[in-house]
Phi, psi and omega in degrees: 000321179296321178295318178297317180296319178295321179295319179295317179296323182289314182278324184093146183297320183298316180292325178294324177297314179296317178299319178296317179296320178296319179298320178298317179297319181295323181280334184289344180294333182288306179292337181275355177078020178275140180293105184292325180300315181292316185288324178290324176296321178295323177300316180297319179297315182293325176297314181293320186284337180259352188299318184293327179294324176288324177296325177295326178292326183297311185294330176293320178292315184299322183283352177102005180270358179076195179295129187274087176287350176272017180305325178301339177295313176295323179298319178297322177297319177294321177296324177296314178298320179294321179294325176294318180298317180287325178303320181260014174058041173286142184220169178070194178299323178297320178295319179297310181291332174296319177298319178295318181295323177292325183291326189298307180298325177295319180292326178297315180294312181296320180295322179294316179295321178294322178295321177301320179294312183294329178290344177265353181231043182302133183100342180235027186299318185292319178293311181296318180299322180297311181289328177295318179296316179299319182292317182292323177297318178294319179296318181292337176298329176286317182295326178299335181274333188253347178294144189280060173283144184228350180294122184298342179287338188242348180264163178297132189293330185279308183274333184073016182230139176084147180285147173289163180296321180235133182241117181283148180248018185302321181266006184242271181221046176295121177056034182291327176280321180301320186274352180287117182058030184295138175260103183245114182299325182291315180290327182274353179072027181266132176055037180288344176277350180263120179291338185277327191242359183293338181265007182284140178210157180238117178284076190304312182299319179295314180292324177295321178298316178295320179296319178295319177299317178295319179296316179297321178294318179297318178294321178297322179293342178271347180283172179299316180297319180296318179295316178298319180297317180295318178297316180295322181289322182282316184219082182296330179294316179293317181295329178294324178292339178273001179091015180277134175274098185298323180296320179293320179296317178297321180298316178299315181295317181291321176297316179298319179297319180293319179294316180295323177295322178296317176292322183298321181288333174290320175297316179299314187289322179295328178283324180286329179097359183214153162260138178240130186247190179062243187274359184302319182285356192305316187253013187287347178286332188289315175298322178295319178296316180297321182297314184288329177289320177294330177289353176110003179285163173236172178297352180238342183229137177203147179229168177297326177299318177299322179296309184295311180297317183295315182292327177293312181297309186295308185291323179291320176300315182295321182287320185279330187295322184295307179294327178294317178295321178297322180289327181279324183242106183274086179214147182290148177057019179286335186298316181292322178297315179297318180300317180294317181297313182294313182298310182288331176294319178294320178298316179298316178299318180296321180295327178290342181276349184300307183292321181296314180290324181291339182271001181292000000 
């Protein structure tokens, strides 16, 4: 009983409720006749493709800037790097990492300017970041139309000017991480007599990339800079008495968050198979924010464990809820309605945890 009580105290009742609901969804696919191999494989893909965006949210919290509602700024930097890669027909792993390398210096500059703004509005970072992200996304919608792209695959076919709303990566680096060292039961001939598991696969390269990112973040938190950053984020008054420049620490954290978000959207897009421009990045901060809060983070404290647990809970719930609802309610177009309800419901639940977690 003492072990159970310690486990409940460590995880928290709210996370145990979510875990229980997720377990029910995972088991319900069998009696409902849903292909578990396919749906579980999709869960793994979604965890890997969204992980870096949640990791970008973590470093923003640790440095004291709170939840990074300005995440779309880093995402836009990543989209710019990706558009350059497709413009020059870069492909394969080299093309993917080339897109990331182009994104990084742009993200450093944008992150530094964004940090200067947040350092002038301390205490209102989340509100200012939200409106700043909305403004930059709208501004970049103009730039996507006027930048001198010329590759016929990515510009509007009639005018030949401006990027298309959606840019396919089929000829470039579509699923290049997903397919790296991929474990595919169908290709390997494993369990082909089983209707339930023959479609199961593990995107090894994608999950390894996310694991390496988490490991590097964990190691960074153990360094001197990481310890100072955590101290500054939790208690800026105390760290100031120790001679720490809190504004400089916040700047490092916000720049790092912007860079990780830029890399994250490239990881996301190669797995998704497309780059999406214009208003697509507008709401991408909210799922990342909800995931890390469900994982147990607060606006002042976050760990790599919160990132991993949160992205697994959020993405698996989102992935499993839609087919289960379709199997239970036989109605057309219900899947999109359920997806919106579940996604926004989880986000709302996560937002209610801010004050509760912050008061611990």
